[in-house]
C-alpha positions in Angstrom: -159.4 -18.9 88.9 -157.1 -22.0 88.7 -155.2 -23.0 85.6 -153.7 -26.4 84.8 -151.0 -25.7 82.2 -150.3 -29.4 81.6 -153.8 -30.1 80.5 -154.5 -26.6 79.1 -157.5 -26.3 81.3 -158.7 -23.4 83.5 -161.3 -23.6 86.2 -163.3 -20.4 86.9 -165.2 -20.9 90.1 -167.4 -17.8 89.5 -167.7 -14.5 87.7 -168.5 -11.6 89.9 -169.7 -8.3 88.4 -169.3 -5.3 90.7 -171.1 -1.9 90.5 -168.0 0.0 89.2 -167.7 -2.3 86.2 -171.4 -2.0 85.4 -171.4 1.8 85.6 -168.3 1.9 83.3 -170.1 -0.2 80.7 -173.3 1.9 81.0 -171.4 5.1 80.4 -169.9 3.7 77.2 -173.3 2.7 75.7 -173.9 3.9 72.2 -177.0 6.2 72.5 -177.5 6.0 68.7 -178.6 2.4 69.0 -182.3 1.6 69.0 -184.3 -0.2 71.7 -185.0 -3.9 71.9 -188.1 -5.9 72.9 -188.0 -4.3 76.4 -188.3 -0.8 75.0 -185.5 0.6 77.3 -183.4 3.1 75.3 -179.7 3.3 75.8 -180.0 7.1 76.5 -181.9 6.3 79.7 -179.4 3.7 80.8 -176.4 5.9 80.1 -177.8 9.0 81.7 -178.9 7.1 84.8 -175.8 4.9 85.0 -174.8 6.0 88.5 -178.1 5.0 89.9 -178.7 1.8 87.8 -175.2 0.3 88.4 -176.0 -1.3 91.8 -179.4 -2.9 90.9 -178.1 -4.2 87.6 -175.0 -5.7 89.1 -177.2 -7.4 91.7 -179.5 -8.7 89.0 -176.5 -9.9 86.9 -174.9 -11.7 89.8 -178.1 -13.4 90.8 -178.6 -14.5 87.2 -175.1 -16.0 87.0 -175.3 -17.7 90.3 -178.7 -19.3 89.7 -178.1 -20.0 86.0 -181.5 -18.4 85.2 -182.1 -15.6 82.7 -185.2 -13.4 82.6 -187.6 -14.4 79.8 -187.6 -10.8 78.4 -183.8 -11.0 78.0 -184.2 -14.0 75.8 -186.5 -12.2 73.3 -185.2 -10.6 70.2 -186.7 -8.8 67.2 -185.6 -10.3 63.9 -185.6 -7.9 61.0 -185.1 -9.4 57.5 -182.6 -7.3 55.4 -182.7 -7.8 51.6 -179.3 -8.7 50.1 -179.7 -9.2 46.4 -181.6 -11.2 43.8 -185.2 -12.2 43.9 -187.1 -10.4 46.7 -189.6 -13.2 46.8 -186.9 -15.8 47.7 -186.3 -15.9 51.5 -182.8 -17.2 51.0 -181.9 -13.7 49.7 -182.6 -12.1 53.0 -180.2 -11.7 55.9 -181.7 -11.6 59.4 -180.6 -9.1 62.0 -181.5 -9.9 65.6 -182.1 -6.9 67.8 -181.7 -7.7 71.5 -182.5 -5.5 74.4 -179.7 -3.3 75.6 -179.4 -4.7 79.1 -178.8 -8.4 78.1 -176.4 -7.2 75.4 -174.5 -5.3 78.2 -174.6 -8.4 80.3 -173.2 -10.5 77.5 -170.4 -8.0 76.9 -169.3 -8.0 80.5 -169.2 -11.8 80.5 -167.3 -11.9 77.2 -164.7 -9.5 78.5 -164.3 -11.6 81.6 -164.0 -14.9 79.8 -162.1 -14.1 76.7 -158.7 -13.4 78.3 -158.9 -16.9 79.8 -160.0 -18.6 76.6 -157.7 -16.7 74.3 -154.5 -18.7 75.1 -156.3 -21.9 74.1 -157.3 -20.6 70.7 -155.1 -21.9 67.9 -152.9 -19.3 66.2 -154.3 -20.3 62.8 -157.7 -18.9 63.6 -158.4 -15.4 62.2 -162.2 -15.2 62.4 -163.8 -13.5 65.4 -160.4 -12.6 66.9 -159.6 -8.9 67.7 -157.0 -7.6 65.4 -157.4 -10.4 62.9 -159.5 -10.7 59.8 -159.6 -12.2 56.3 -156.7 -9.9 55.4 -154.4 -11.2 58.1 -155.3 -14.7 57.0 -154.4 -14.0 53.4 -151.1 -12.3 54.4 -150.1 -15.3 56.5 -151.0 -17.7 53.8 -149.1 -15.7 51.2 -146.0 -15.6 53.5 -146.1 -19.4 54.0 -146.7 -20.0 50.3 -143.8 -17.8 49.2 -141.5 -19.3 51.7 -142.4 -22.8 50.6 -141.9 -21.9 46.9 -138.5 -20.5 47.7 -137.5 -23.8 49.3 -138.8 -25.7 46.3 -141.8 -27.3 48.1 -145.1 -28.1 46.6 -148.0 -26.0 47.9 -151.6 -27.3 47.8 -154.6 -25.3 48.9 -158.1 -26.6 49.6 -161.0 -24.1 50.1 -164.2 -25.0 51.8 -167.3 -23.1 52.8 -170.2 -23.9 55.1 -173.6 -22.8 54.0 -175.5 -21.0 56.8 -172.8 -22.1 59.3 -174.2 -20.0 62.2 -177.7 -21.5 61.7 -176.4 -25.1 61.8 -173.9 -24.9 64.7 -174.7 -27.3 67.5 -174.9 -25.4 70.8 -174.2 -28.7 72.7 -171.0 -29.1 70.7 -170.0 -25.5 71.3 -170.5 -25.8 75.0 -168.6 -29.1 75.1 -165.7 -27.4 73.4 -165.8 -24.6 75.9 -165.8 -27.1 78.8 -162.5 -28.5 77.4 -160.7 -25.3 78.1 -162.8 -23.6 80.7 -164.9 -25.3 83.4 -167.3 -22.7 84.6 -170.7 -22.4 86.1 -171.6 -19.9 83.5 -171.8 -22.8 81.0 -175.1 -23.8 82.6 -176.2 -20.2 82.2 -175.2 -20.1 78.5 -177.1 -23.3 77.7 -180.2 -22.0 79.5 -179.9 -18.8 77.4 -180.1 -20.7 74.1 -182.5 -23.4 75.1 -185.7 -21.2 75.5 -185.1 -18.1 73.5 -187.9 -16.3 71.7 -187.8 -14.2 68.6 -190.2 -11.7 67.1 -189.9 -11.4 63.3 -190.6 -7.9 62.1 -191.7 -7.8 58.5 -193.2 -4.5 57.2 -195.5 -3.4 60.0 -196.2 -6.8 61.5 -194.6 -8.5 64.5 -194.8 -12.3 64.7 -193.9 -14.0 68.0 -192.3 -17.4 67.6 -190.2 -19.8 69.6 -186.6 -20.3 68.6 -187.1 -23.9 67.7 -189.9 -23.2 65.3 -189.3 -23.2 61.5 -190.7 -19.7 61.3 -187.8 -18.4 63.4 -185.3 -19.4 60.9 -186.8 -18.4 57.6 -184.8 -15.2 57.5 
């Protein structure tokens, strides 16, 4: 890995996943979690971690090197969870996507490898999706700055905004472009491939409906 401190840019030539790392993650799997579309239970993966570490690490590295992800890993089961209000209004349901354990494990390993590199580039004012930070830390920081400004006799103006269904509307191309600004990595191709051809199965009552990620049906929950 090479870092250019002047341009705040890091170049990661590759991410290598060894057997020891895979076995460590397998042993830490939560056996209380359910299976995903592949039907492989985390109990099996955890109990057989010593024997599965080598073939899984080989598979992970091939996937990263070639930028190709197995089709089954792209599939997820979407379960609509009722929030409140009218049960006949689909806007009152929150969708939960259940991935298979192996691709989730793969994603976790990649995240732990990349986040330490990306973290220094994240602005200090961001509190969402940062370990150790939350809405509470955001409010505490805002309160401290407000009180300090008031003590100095300054005017304090606050503007609150909210994005409806922000995660559904985010542009993956824009997200990847932002990532390239701080990290130039071959995995970017892999990530783009992951989102470009994913499939979801919507589970409603006892029915499973297979749909492509770009279809309207995939986003009703």
